[in-house]
C-alpha positions in Angstrom: -0.1 -0.1 -0.4 1.0 3.7 -0.6 0.4 6.5 0.7 0.1 10.6 -0.9 0.9 13.3 1.0 0.2 16.1 -2.1 1.1 20.2 -1.4 1.9 23.3 -3.2 -1.5 23.9 -3.6 -2.5 28.0 -3.5 -4.1 31.3 -4.7 -3.4 32.6 -7.6 -3.9 35.0 -10.7 -4.8 34.2 -13.6 -2.3 33.6 -15.8 0.5 32.9 -12.6 1.6 29.7 -12.3 2.1 26.8 -8.9 3.9 23.6 -9.4 2.0 20.9 -7.3 3.9 17.7 -5.4 2.8 14.7 -4.5 5.3 12.6 -2.0 4.6 8.6 -1.9 5.7 7.0 1.2 5.1 2.8 2.7 5.0 0.2 -0.5 7.5 2.0 -2.9 9.2 -1.2 -3.6 6.9 -1.4 -6.4 6.5 0.5 -9.1 2.7 3.1 -10.0 0.9 4.3 -12.7 1.1 7.9 -11.1 -1.9 11.1 -11.8 -3.3 14.4 -11.1 -6.9 14.3 -10.7 -9.1 17.9 -9.9 -12.6 18.7 -8.8 -14.1 21.8 -8.8 -17.5 22.3 -6.3 -20.1 20.8 -8.0 -18.5 18.7 -10.7 -17.2 15.3 -11.2 -13.9 14.4 -10.6 -11.8 14.2 -13.4 -8.3 13.3 -14.2 -5.7 15.9 -15.6 -2.4 14.2 -16.7 -1.2 10.6 -16.3 2.3 9.8 -16.7 3.3 5.3 -16.5 6.3 3.8 -15.7 8.0 4.6 -18.7 7.2 8.0 -18.8 4.8 7.5 -21.4 2.1 10.3 -20.3 -1.6 11.9 -21.6 -3.1 15.4 -21.1 -6.0 16.3 -20.3 -7.2 18.2 -23.5 -8.2 21.2 -21.1 -4.7 21.6 -20.0 -2.4 20.6 -23.3 0.3 22.9 -23.2 0.0 24.3 -19.7 0.5 22.0 -17.0 3.3 19.2 -17.4 3.5 16.4 -15.3 6.7 14.5 -14.1 8.6 12.4 -11.4 11.5 12.0 -9.7 11.7 8.5 -8.6 15.3 9.7 -6.4 12.5 11.0 -4.6 9.1 8.9 -4.6 7.6 12.4 -5.3 5.1 13.0 -8.9 4.5 16.6 -9.8 2.2 18.8 -12.1 3.7 22.2 -13.3 0.8 24.4 -13.8 1.3 27.5 -17.0 -0.6 30.2 -17.9 -4.0 29.4 -15.0 -7.2 30.6 -15.3 -10.2 30.2 -13.3 -12.0 27.6 -14.6 -8.2 25.2 -13.3 -10.0 26.3 -10.1 -10.1 23.3 -8.3 -9.1 20.7 -5.3 -5.6 18.8 -7.3 -5.4 14.7 -5.9 -2.6 12.7 -6.3 -4.0 8.9 -7.9 -1.9 6.0 -7.6 -2.2 2.2 -9.3 0.0 0.0 -9.0 1.7 -1.3 -12.6 4.3 -3.1 -14.0 7.5 -1.4 -15.0 7.5 -2.1 -18.5 4.3 -1.1 -18.7 4.0 1.0 -22.3 -0.1 1.6 -22.2 -2.9 2.3 -19.4 -6.4 2.5 -20.4 -8.1 4.3 -19.0 -5.2 6.4 -17.7 -7.7 9.7 -16.9 -10.4 7.9 -15.3 -11.4 7.8 -11.9 -11.3 3.9 -11.6 -8.9 3.1 -12.8 -6.7 4.3 -9.7 -6.3 2.5 -6.0 -4.6 5.1 -4.3 -5.4 8.4 -3.7 -4.5 11.6 -1.8 -6.3 13.9 0.8 -5.9 16.8 -1.9 -4.3 19.6 -2.1 -6.5 23.5 -3.0 -5.8 25.6 -6.1 -7.3 29.0 -6.6 -7.3 30.9 -9.4 -8.7 34.6 -9.8 -9.2 36.7 -12.2 
């Protein structure tokens, strides 16, 4: 079992940037597929970006070109660099994980909530005009 703790959220003006971090602890012997999700008030939780152990990445259309997902395996940490933020990016952001084989090159529904087994508590991002 892996525990996920997000950090880095905050309040910024439109056009600004934030970098979210997700520290993984616990079972770090196995490899995991990782993802960022977000949930705005009154809306469904949606996938933002995902990354596989081999580095394959998927982005939601709404964040392509603005957000970058990355991971530092030496620190067991996942990142989400968010640039050119918009008010519609305001949401609680969650880190998610599921065990994956190290050589996995594709994952069915990488931005779908049921794909993932482990979740962090979330970090709030608020973007004002």
